[in-house]
C-alpha positions in Angstrom: 3.3 29.0 -28.3 0.5 31.9 -28.7 0.4 34.1 -25.6 -2.4 33.2 -23.3 -4.2 35.7 -21.6 -3.7 36.4 -18.1 -5.7 34.6 -14.6 -7.4 37.1 -12.9 -5.5 37.4 -9.7 -8.0 35.8 -8.1 -7.8 32.9 -9.8 -4.2 32.7 -9.3 -4.1 33.3 -6.0 -6.4 30.2 -5.5 -4.3 28.4 -7.4 -1.1 29.4 -5.6 -3.0 28.2 -2.5 -4.1 24.9 -4.2 -0.1 24.2 -5.0 1.2 26.2 -1.6 -1.3 24.0 0.7 0.6 23.5 4.0 -0.3 19.8 4.4 -1.2 18.5 1.5 0.9 20.9 -1.3 4.6 21.2 -2.5 7.6 21.4 -0.1 9.4 24.8 0.1 12.0 23.1 -1.9 9.9 21.6 -4.6 8.7 24.9 -5.2 12.0 26.8 -5.5 13.0 24.0 -8.0 9.7 23.9 -10.0 10.2 27.6 -10.3 13.5 27.5 -11.5 12.9 24.7 -13.9 10.1 26.9 -16.2 12.3 30.3 -16.0 10.4 32.1 -12.9 12.2 34.1 -10.4 12.0 33.0 -6.7 11.6 36.2 -5.6 10.3 35.9 -1.7 12.1 32.3 -0.7 11.4 33.1 3.1 8.0 33.7 2.7 5.2 31.1 3.1 4.9 29.1 0.5 1.1 30.0 -0.9 2.8 33.9 -0.8 6.1 32.8 -2.2 4.4 30.7 -5.0 1.9 33.6 -5.8 4.4 36.3 -5.5 6.6 34.8 -8.2 3.6 33.2 -10.7 1.8 37.3 -10.5 4.9 38.9 -11.2 6.2 36.4 -14.0 2.5 37.1 -15.8 2.9 41.2 -14.9 6.4 40.9 -17.1 4.6 38.7 -19.8 1.6 40.3 -20.1 0.5 36.7 -20.0 -0.5 33.6 -18.8 2.1 31.1 -20.1 4.7 30.4 -17.5 1.9 30.0 -15.2 0.5 26.8 -17.8 3.9 25.7 -17.6 4.4 25.9 -13.9 1.0 24.0 -13.6 2.0 21.6 -16.4 5.3 21.2 -14.7 4.2 20.0 -11.3 0.9 18.6 -12.5 3.4 16.1 -14.8 1.2 12.7 -14.0 4.9 10.8 -14.2 5.7 13.0 -10.9 3.1 10.8 -8.9 3.2 7.4 -10.6 3.6 6.7 -6.7 0.9 8.8 -5.5 -2.5 8.4 -8.0 -4.6 9.8 -5.6 -2.8 13.1 -4.6 -2.8 13.6 -8.2 -6.4 12.9 -8.5 -7.5 15.3 -5.6 -5.1 18.0 -6.8 -6.3 17.9 -10.2 -10.1 18.3 -8.8 -9.0 21.0 -6.7 -7.4 22.8 -9.7 -10.1 21.7 -11.7 -12.6 23.7 -9.1 -10.4 26.9 -10.1 -9.2 27.0 -13.4 -12.9 26.3 -14.7 -13.5 30.2 -14.0 -10.8 30.7 -16.3 -12.7 28.3 -19.0 -9.7 26.2 -18.4 -9.4 22.3 -17.2 -7.1 19.6 -16.4 -6.6 16.7 -18.0 -6.0 13.4 -17.7 -2.4 13.8 -18.8 -1.7 17.1 -16.9 -2.3 19.6 -19.2 -4.3 22.4 -19.6 -7.3 22.4 -22.2 -9.5 25.0 -22.8 
């Protein structure tokens, strides 16, 4: 895959806010599992979910000089098969992410993949 542009810091922060939301986001163990699954080091496992996620994704993005691993993480956590038991959750998170991703020229489609 070609290198994708890096996400601006504000956009990346809001992605992490959505996915690491205290009441509706990923659990701490899910964050650790999904980061490992896409090859991103979990740098601050003791921090709050949003900050932990932001540090891991932003560090990897800076290291790679691309947004590829951020996209891989989104694809992993927003895979529709993971949400078959709760379609409403998937649709809500997808809508929240799309509001943020639009600032980078992306949309998260119903198949859980980012599109320009």
